[in-house]
C-alpha positions in Angstrom: 7.7 -5.3 2.2 7.1 -1.9 3.7 8.9 1.4 3.1 9.0 4.6 5.1 9.3 8.1 3.7 11.2 11.0 5.3 10.2 14.3 3.7 12.8 17.1 4.4 11.5 20.6 4.7 14.6 22.9 4.6 13.0 26.2 5.6 12.9 28.1 8.9 11.8 31.6 9.7 15.1 32.2 11.5 18.3 30.3 12.1 18.8 29.1 15.7 22.2 29.6 17.1 22.9 25.9 17.9 21.5 24.4 14.7 23.7 22.9 11.9 20.9 21.0 10.1 20.4 21.5 6.4 18.0 24.3 6.8 17.7 27.9 5.4 15.8 31.0 5.8 14.1 32.3 2.6 16.4 35.3 2.8 19.5 33.0 2.8 18.2 31.5 -0.5 17.4 34.9 -2.0 13.7 34.2 -1.6 13.0 36.8 1.1 10.4 38.6 -0.9 8.5 35.5 -2.1 5.3 34.7 -0.3 5.5 31.7 2.0 2.7 30.0 0.0 4.7 30.3 -3.2 7.8 28.7 -1.6 5.6 25.9 -0.2 3.9 25.3 -3.6 7.1 25.1 -5.7 9.1 23.2 -3.2 6.4 20.6 -2.5 5.9 20.1 -6.2 9.6 19.1 -6.4 9.1 16.7 -3.4 6.2 15.1 -5.2 8.3 14.7 -8.4 11.0 12.9 -6.4 8.3 10.6 -4.9 7.3 9.7 -8.5 10.9 8.9 -9.3 11.2 6.7 -6.2 8.5 4.4 -7.7 10.8 3.6 -10.6 13.2 1.9 -8.2 10.5 -0.7 -7.7 9.4 -1.1 -11.4 10.7 -4.7 -11.5 9.9 -5.5 -7.8 6.9 -5.8 -5.7 5.7 -2.2 -4.9 6.0 -1.8 -1.1 3.3 -0.3 1.1 4.3 2.8 3.2 4.1 2.3 6.9 5.3 5.7 8.1 5.8 9.2 6.8 7.8 11.8 8.7 7.9 15.5 7.7 11.1 16.8 9.3 13.2 19.9 9.0 13.6 22.8 9.2 10.0 23.7 10.0 7.5 21.6 8.2 4.6 23.5 9.8 5.6 26.5 7.6 4.2 24.6 4.6 0.7 25.0 3.3 -1.5 22.1 4.5 -2.8 21.8 0.9 0.7 21.0 -0.2 1.2 18.5 2.6 -2.1 16.8 1.6 -1.0 16.6 -2.0 2.3 15.0 -0.9 0.6 12.4 1.3 -1.8 11.7 -1.6 1.0 11.2 -4.0 2.7 8.6 -1.8 -0.7 6.8 -1.3 -1.5 6.8 -5.0 2.0 5.7 -6.0 2.8 3.2 -3.2 -0.4 2.9 -1.0 -0.3 3.6 2.7 -0.9 0.9 5.3 -4.2 1.2 7.1 -2.4 2.4 10.3 0.3 4.5 8.6 2.0 6.8 11.1 2.3 10.3 9.6 4.4 12.7 11.8 4.8 16.4 11.3 7.5 18.4 13.1 6.3 21.8 14.2 7.4 25.1 15.7 4.9 26.1 18.4 4.7 29.6 16.9 3.6 28.3 13.5 0.5 26.3 14.5 -2.9 27.8 14.6 -6.6 26.8 14.3 -6.5 26.9 10.5 -3.3 25.1 9.6 -3.5 22.3 12.3 -7.0 21.4 11.1 -5.6 21.4 7.5 -2.7 19.1 8.5 -5.0 16.7 10.2 -7.4 16.7 7.2 -4.3 15.9 5.1 -3.7 12.7 7.1 -1.2 13.9 9.8 -1.8 11.8 13.0 1.3 12.6 15.0 2.8 16.0 15.9 6.3 16.6 17.2 6.8 20.0 18.8 10.2 21.6 19.1 10.0 22.9 22.7 13.6 22.6 23.8 13.1 24.3 27.2 10.4 26.0 29.2 12.9 28.5 30.7 13.0 31.8 28.8 16.7 32.4 29.6 17.7 29.0 28.1 15.4 29.6 25.1 17.2 33.0 24.5 20.6 31.3 24.5 19.2 28.8 21.9 17.7 31.6 19.8 14.2 30.2 20.3 11.4 32.7 20.4 8.3 30.8 21.4 6.4 31.2 24.7 5.2 28.4 26.9 1.6 29.6 26.3 2.1 28.9 22.5 3.3 25.4 23.3 0.3 24.7 25.5 -2.1 26.2 22.9 -0.6 24.2 20.0 -1.1 20.9 22.0 -4.6 21.9 23.0 -5.4 22.4 19.3 -3.8 19.0 18.5 -6.1 17.4 21.1 -9.2 19.2 19.8 -8.4 18.1 16.2 -7.9 14.5 17.2 -4.2 14.1 16.8 -3.5 10.9 18.7 0.3 11.1 18.8 1.7 14.2 20.6 5.5 14.5 21.2 7.8 17.2 22.3 11.6 17.7 22.0 13.7 19.0 24.9 17.4 20.0 24.8 19.4 19.8 28.0 22.9 21.1 28.9 22.5 24.5 27.3 25.3 26.8 28.8 23.8 28.6 31.8 21.0 26.1 32.3 20.8 25.3 36.0 19.3 22.1 37.5 16.4 24.3 38.6 15.9 25.4 35.0 15.8 21.8 33.9 13.3 20.9 36.6 11.2 23.9 35.3 11.2 22.4 31.8 10.3 18.9 33.1 7.5 20.3 35.2 6.1 22.1 32.2 6.5 19.1 29.9 4.7 16.7 32.3 1.8 19.1 32.5 1.2 18.8 28.8 -1.2 16.4 27.0 1.7 14.4 25.4 2.5 10.7 25.1 6.1 11.0 24.0 9.2 13.0 24.9 12.6 13.2 23.2 15.4 14.7 25.3 18.8 15.4 23.6 22.0 16.6 25.1 23.2 19.9 23.5 26.0 19.4 21.1 28.0 22.4 20.1 28.4 22.0 16.4 31.2 23.7 14.6 30.2 26.5 12.3 27.2 27.6 14.4 26.8 30.9 16.3 26.8 28.9 19.6 30.2 27.3 18.7 31.7 30.8 18.0 30.4 32.1 21.3 31.9 29.1 23.1 35.2 29.5 21.3 35.4 33.2 22.2 34.7 32.5 25.8 31.5 34.4 25.8 29.6 31.4 27.1 30.9 28.2 28.7 31.1 24.8 27.0 28.6 22.2 28.3 30.1 20.1 31.2 30.1 16.3 30.7 29.5 15.5 34.4 26.6 18.0 34.5 25.2 16.5 31.4 25.2 13.1 33.0 23.5 14.4 36.2 20.8 16.0 34.0 20.2 12.8 32.1 19.7 11.0 35.3 17.2 13.6 36.5 15.3 13.4 33.2 15.1 9.6 33.3 14.0 9.5 36.9 11.3 12.2 36.4 9.9 10.6 33.3 9.9 7.1 34.7 8.0 8.3 37.8 5.5 10.0 35.5 4.9 6.8 33.5 7.2 7.3 30.6 9.5 4.4 29.8 12.7 4.8 27.9 12.9 2.8 24.7 15.9 4.5 23.0 18.6 6.5 24.7 17.0 9.9 24.1 13.3 8.8 23.8 10.6 8.0 26.3 7.0 7.0 25.7 4.0 6.3 28.0 2.9 3.3 26.1 4.1 0.9 23.4 1.8 2.6 20.9 3.3 6.0 21.6 6.7 5.0 20.5 7.8 6.6 17.2 7.4 3.8 14.7 9.2 5.9 12.0 12.4 6.3 14.1 12.3 2.6 15.0 12.7 1.9 11.3 16.0 3.8 11.3 17.2 2.1 14.5 16.3 -1.4 13.3 17.9 -1.0 9.9 14.7 -0.8 7.9 14.2 0.7 4.5 13.3 4.4 4.0 13.4 6.9 1.2 14.6 10.4 2.2 13.0 13.0 0.0 14.4 16.6 -0.3 17.8 18.4 -0.3 20.4 16.6 1.9 18.0 13.7 2.7 19.5 10.3 3.2 17.9 7.0 2.0 18.5 3.3 2.7 17.3 0.4 0.7 18.5 -3.2 1.3 22.1 -2.2 2.2 22.4 0.7 -0.4 22.6 4.2 1.1 22.5 7.4 -0.9 22.0 11.1 -0.1 20.7 14.1 -2.1 22.4 17.4 -3.0 22.0 19.9 -0.2 21.0 23.2 -1.7 17.2 23.5 -2.1 17.4 25.7 -5.2 19.8 23.3 -6.9 17.7 20.4 -5.8 14.5 21.9 -7.4 16.3 23.0 -10.5 17.8 19.6 -11.0 14.4 17.9 -10.8 13.0 20.5 -13.2 15.7 19.8 -15.9 16.0 16.1 -15.3 19.5 16.1 -13.7 20.4 13.7 -10.9 19.7 14.9 -7.4 22.0 12.2 -5.8 25.2 13.7 -4.3 26.7 10.3 -3.3 26.0 6.7 -2.5 27.5 3.6 -0.9 26.9 -0.1 -0.6 27.2 -1.3 2.9 29.6 -4.2 3.5 28.6 -7.0 5.8 31.1 -5.6 8.3 29.5 -2.2 8.1 26.0 -3.6 8.5 27.2 -5.5 11.6 28.8 -2.4 13.1 25.7 -0.4 12.4 23.5 -3.0 14.0 25.6 -2.7 17.2 25.8 1.1 17.1 22.0 1.4 16.7 20.8 -1.6 18.6 22.7 -0.8 21.7 20.7 2.4 22.0 17.4 0.5 22.3 15.8 -0.9 25.4 15.6 -4.3 23.8 19.4 -4.2 23.2 21.3 -6.7 21.0 21.0 -10.5 20.9 24.1 -12.0 22.5 24.5 -14.4 19.6 25.1 -11.5 17.2 28.4 -10.8 19.0 31.8 -12.4 18.5 33.8 -14.0 21.3 36.1 -10.9 21.5 33.0 -8.6 21.7 31.6 -10.8 24.5 34.8 -10.3 26.4 34.3 -6.5 26.1 30.7 -6.9 27.4 31.9 -8.9 30.4 34.1 -6.0 31.5 31.2 -3.7 31.3 29.0 -6.0 33.3 31.7 -5.8 36.1 31.3 -2.0 36.1 27.5 -2.3 36.1 27.1 -0.6 32.7 25.5 -3.8 31.2 22.5 -5.6 32.8 23.8 -8.9 34.0 20.4 -10.6 34.2 19.6 -9.6 30.6 23.0 -10.9 29.4 22.5 -14.2 31.1 19.1 -14.4 29.2 20.8 -13.8 25.9 20.7 -10.0 25.4 23.1 -7.1 25.7 21.1 -4.4 27.4 22.5 -1.2 29.0 21.8 -0.1 32.5 21.3 3.6 33.3 25.1 3.8 34.0 25.7 2.2 30.6 23.4 4.6 28.8 25.6 7.4 30.0 28.7 5.9 28.3 27.0 4.2 25.4 29.3 5.9 22.8 32.4 4.5 24.7 30.9 1.0 24.8 30.2 1.1 21.1 33.7 2.2 20.3 35.1 -0.7 22.3 32.8 -3.1 20.5 33.3 -2.1 16.9 36.9 -0.8 16.7 
């Protein structure tokens, strides 16, 4: 048995206008005057304490090896490399890492330099995921991002120099005001970089964000669905020509080895432990999630109180529905024999509209075409409701 760890880092230097993740600036937590190293040290000690607690779950079972670790956020690259190293060592000592354990660190291009990237690599990080979002400065300004393209290029240059074998970037498309030329500029820049993986996500205007307030007030336009579809087609075409193959609706890799093994654990219903405030975990059909506030999370660990905010046991129906919702996003798709007769009738209708690959269906798999990927959510609703 293997287990994966997601380590949530809830800190950012500033809050981006589109983001509704469980992240905070130090000032929002009343920690504005505390040195970054002090925040890192205290927080990561709490993370390490939760990892120790996780081991108790397996006291009467075979202790699993850890196949992937993902430091996400927030901005994990704000943490001190020494604290990242201690956390990886805690997981290794408590559970033991597989020989080829994939260890990913999300990073803001502005926060990587010669010193800390060398420290992250020495700690065991072997994959970097950079939040680039766009190469167009106008689009970045709308998203409240402050980095320059030169910082992105330099960060990846440092990753190469330090032997980081997995190098990924995130893009966001559909930002209000983004033209097709702006998108092409971002793709030109992305494909000039020494990367083996690209994630491209359609912008979602989340309620409660600054961006949502600006859309509601009419200050900026809401993203257009048809334009979003056109942009997805452009992204897919450009990346395919450049040798990147889609393997999940929003993810492309230039080889099988470059695919994110950690994210595939989620999509294939594997087991993972989410560490940190607001993190979700899944273990053999049981799902739970932690309290969201970082201060409350750390204090609860200090005084021995529970950090779990809620949990559920997935029914067989829920497991089946999740398998469809997640599996349909993958290039491999879903085995036809996992579907009921009623669901097969739904698929046949989508074959007629060329949203489902007929050849793959005849060979026993439900696999979406490019047209199908554009309406994947609609297909899922028809299959599981």
